[in-house]
N, C-alpha and C positions, 0 to 999 in steps of 0.2 A: 258335645252332642250335635251341635250345628254342623260340624265338619264330618262327623260320622254319618249323619243322615245324607249330607251332600255327596259323600263318596258313594254310598249305596245307590243313590239316584243315578249318578253319572256312570257307575259301573254297569248298572242295569241298562242304561241308554246305549253304551257301547256294545254290551253283549247282544242287545236286540237289534242293532241296526248296522253293525260294522260290516262294510263291504269294501271291494276294491273301488277306488275312486272312479267316478264316471269319466268318460272321455270328454274332452272339450267339444262343445257343440257349435258347429258353424252357423253363422247368421245368414239366413236365406230371406230375410224380410227386407223388401226394397221400397215400400211406400214411405213417404216422408212422415216424420214424426208430428203428432198432433198435440197442440198445447191449448187447453181450455182458456177462455177470456179471463182476465184478472177479476172481473166482477160478474155477478149473475149466476144462475144455476145451469146454464147450458154446457153440456159436456157431451161431445159426439160419442156415439156408440157403434159397435160392430158386432155381429153375431159370431159365436164360435163356429157355426156352420160355414160361414163365408171364409173362414180360416182353414177349413178342413180339419178342425179339432174334433175330438171324440166327445160329443155332447153328454152321452151317458156317463162317461168317466169324470167329466167336469162336474156334472150333477152329484155324483158320488162324493167328489172331494168337498163340495159345498155342503152336502148333507152331513158328512163326517164333522166338518167345522161346527155345524149347528149343534151337535151332541157334545161339544167341548167348551161350552160357555162363550162361544163366539157371539158378538152382538154386531159387528160391522166386518164385512169381508168384501173387498173390491179387487178386481184383477183387470189391469191394463195391458193392452198390446199396442205398441207405437203410439202410446198416449190415449188411445180411445178405450172406452169401458167395454169389456167383453162380458163381464158379469159383475153385478153388485147386489148384495143382499144383506138385509138387516133383521135382527131378532131382538127380543127382549124390549119391544116398544121403541127401538132405536129408529132414527131416520138419517138421512145424509147430513142433517144439521146437528146431530147430537155430538156434543163435545165431551171428550173423556181424557183422563190423563194417560200419557203414553210411557210414564216411568222412565227407565234408562234408554229407551229408544230415542229420547231427547238428547242424549249425549251426542249422537252423530250429528244433530243440528248444531250443537256447539263446536264440534270438530270442523264443520264447514264454515261456521262464523269466524273461527280463529284463522282460518285460510284467508278469508276477506280482510280481517284486521291486519294480518301480515302484508297482504297485498297493498293495503292502504298506508302501510308504513307506520302503523301505531303500536304494533308489537313485532318481535322477532322471536320465533319459537326456540331459537338457540340461546336466547338470553336467560340468565338466572331468573327463576320465578320471583325472587325477592325484589328484583327491579320494579315489579308491578304490584307487589303486595307489601313491600317493606321488609327489612330485616327483622328476624324474630317471628315470622309467620308460622314457624314450627318450634318445637321445643329442642331442636337439634343444636349441637355446637355449630358455630358460624361456619367452620370449614366443611362440615357435612351439609348443612343447608345449602351452602353455595354450590354444591354439586348438582342440585335439582334445578333443571331447566323446564321451560314450558313444554318442551318436547316430551320430557319425562311425565308431566301431568297428562298429556294427551295420549301417551301410550301405556299408562298404568305402571310405570317403572320408576316412581319416586323413591322407592326403598322404605317408604313409611310403613309402620306396622299396621296391618289390617285386622290383626286379632285383638281388636279393642271393643269395648262395650257398645259404642255408638259409631258406626262407620260414616255417619253423616256429620259428626262433630267437626267443626272447622276451627275450633279453639286450638292455639298452640299446645296446650296441655294434652290434647287428644292426638296430636301429630307427633309421633315418637319414632325413634330411629329403629330400624330393623336391619337394613342393609344399605350400602352405598347405592346411590341413584344409578340406574342403568344395569344393575346386577341381578335384580329380582323383579318378576312380574306378579302383580297381585291386584285383583279387582277391588278398588277402593274408592268409594264415593267422595269422601271429603276432598282429596286432592283434585278430583275432577270438578267438584262444585266450586272450588276456588277459582276456576277459570271464569266463572261468571263474574267474579269481582275483577278479575284481570281485564275482561272486556269492558266493564263499567269504568274502571280506573283509567284505562287507556283511551276510552272514547269520550268520557264525560257524560255518558248517557246511562239510563238504567238498562238493564238487560232487555226489558220489553221494548224500550224505545230503539235500542240498537238493533234488535232483531227485526222490528217492524220496518225500520228504515233500510236495512241492508238485505233483508230476506223476505219477510212475510208480504209486504206490499208489492214486491217485485214479481212474485209468482202467484199471488192471489190467495195466500194462506190467511184469509180474513177472519177466520175463527180461532186463530192460534193465540195463546196467551200463557205466559209463565206465572205460575202461582206457587210461591214458597219453593222456588228452584225446580219445579216440575212443570213440564210443558203439557198443556191441555190443547187438543185440537180435534177436528173431525176426522173421519176416515178419509174423506176426500182431500182435506188439507195434507194429511200424511202421504196420500198418493201423489199430490203435487210435488212435495219434497222428493219422493222416490224418482219422479220423472226428471226433476232437476239433476239429481245424482246420475241417473242413467245417461243423461246428455252432457256429463262431465262439467256441470256448473254453468251450462248455457240454457237460457230459457227463451225459446221462441226467437233465436237469433241474437239475443242479448246476453253477453258473458257476465255473470255475477262474479265468478271466480275464474279469472283468466290465467292465474298462476298454475299451469299444469304440473309443474314440479311439485307444488304442495298437493295438488289433487292426487297425483299418482302416489305420492308418499302416504297420503291419508287413506288410500284404498288398496295399499299393499302392506306386507308385513312391516311393522315398524321397528321390530327388533327380532332376535332369534329365540327368545325365551318362550313366547307364545306366537307362533307363526300365524295363527288365525286372528290376529288383532293388529288393525292399523292405528289411525289416530281417531279413537272412539267409534270405530266401525268394526264389526266382525267380518271375517272373511272365510268363505268356503273353499274347498279344493286344496287346502294345504295338507302336508304330510302329517301334521299333528296340531293339537290345540290344547290349551288349558281352559279351566272353567272357574267361575267365581267361587271363592272360599277355599279352593284347593291349591296345592302346589304340585299336583300330579300332571304329567304330560301324557295325553292320550294319543296313541300313534294311529290316527284315523282323521279323515276330514270331518269338519264340524257337522255337516249335514250330508251323509253319504248318498242319499237318494235325490239330491238336488244337483243342478248344474254346477260345475267346478267354479265358474266365475261369479257365482252369487255373492253379493254384498248384502250385509244384514244390519239393520238398526234394531236392536233387541231390548226389550224392557221386562221388568218383573211381571209375572202372571201372564206371559204370553202376548205382550205387545209386540207386534211384528211388522217390519217393513222389509220386504224382500225385493231386491234389485237385480235383475238378471240381464246383463248386457247382450249376451249371445242370442237371447230370445226376444230382446225388446220388450220385456215383460216387467211389470211391477205388480206386486201383490201386497196388500196391507190387510192385516187381521187385528182387530181391536176387540177387547172384551175382558174377561176375568180368567183366572188360571184354568188351564185345561185339565190339570191334575194336581201334581205336586207343585208347590209354589216355589219357583226359581227366579234367580235374578236376571238371567238372560237366555242363554241357549237351553233348550229342553227337548224331551222326546217328541213334543208336538211338531217341531220343525221337520223332523224326519218322517213322521207319520203323515203330515199334510202333503209333503212333496212326494211320497210314495204314491199318492193318489193324484196329485196334480200333474206330475211329469208325463204319465202315460196319456193324459188328455190333450197334451200340446203337440201339434204337428210341426216339425222343424226340419 
């Protein structure tokens, strides 16, 4: 039943928004990027009028989001706040779980760990978790590398009762690693253990030391493998990714080979997936719970180069390098409850894109 419902939802999504891919958008933004201080509430702003944007259309986009259970919505241009709005008694200090959008944070932290020499994503995952972390025969388990965990290609069966179960009994063989793409939480969550085992720190300690403190994500905390943060904290992370892992001149992730691999197709099965990041503008994509390949870009109405950190119930971090724009939407499900991509992405960008002058 779960898969039948998911198929219906995504077929509806494709039917409603399939278009020709939008052309790449040149970057005409020349002012330097702004980074807010690591502490305090000061965050410089600029008006949409100063950018020549269509204020009425921008208002329409935010009004639309308000009708879809959005509680926090922020839009940055070159790092400065163009529009920030909260509903449902939220403020800039309200912390909420971001579900699977936190996967992208782990994708970035894995790059730092490799840069620091404590992991190698080409290593067998068992090197960091120990032999027998799955129920697979040793020769099949040894095929799984950290890169497979990052790209959702472990080959472990995702048609199980509990997708979050990390016990070996729940991690069963479906296909050889690298031959099948499937959105599966447990192999991803085990990367938390990989980081902890490799660093000797808890995930929170490692995240705080390597990321949170360095970009001012002071309200971010991992609780039961889920990241909780404010809308502004999520926007800080978006700015970091927009600047290819550099914060205010300081590289957190200087390994551009890893960064480029993380933010490009990690395999040919689902071209819209990197290392725990979703990618727009590809010729096709796959969706959670399905083995269907949809021959369309992930978000047809958005710029082709958009990167996405996506979580269940429409937790969204949109990063658009060609526009120097970051958009964060937190709240609850806009409609049908989905694990990552949803029709909300396309609907919001149908309204946002015409508001932006580029």
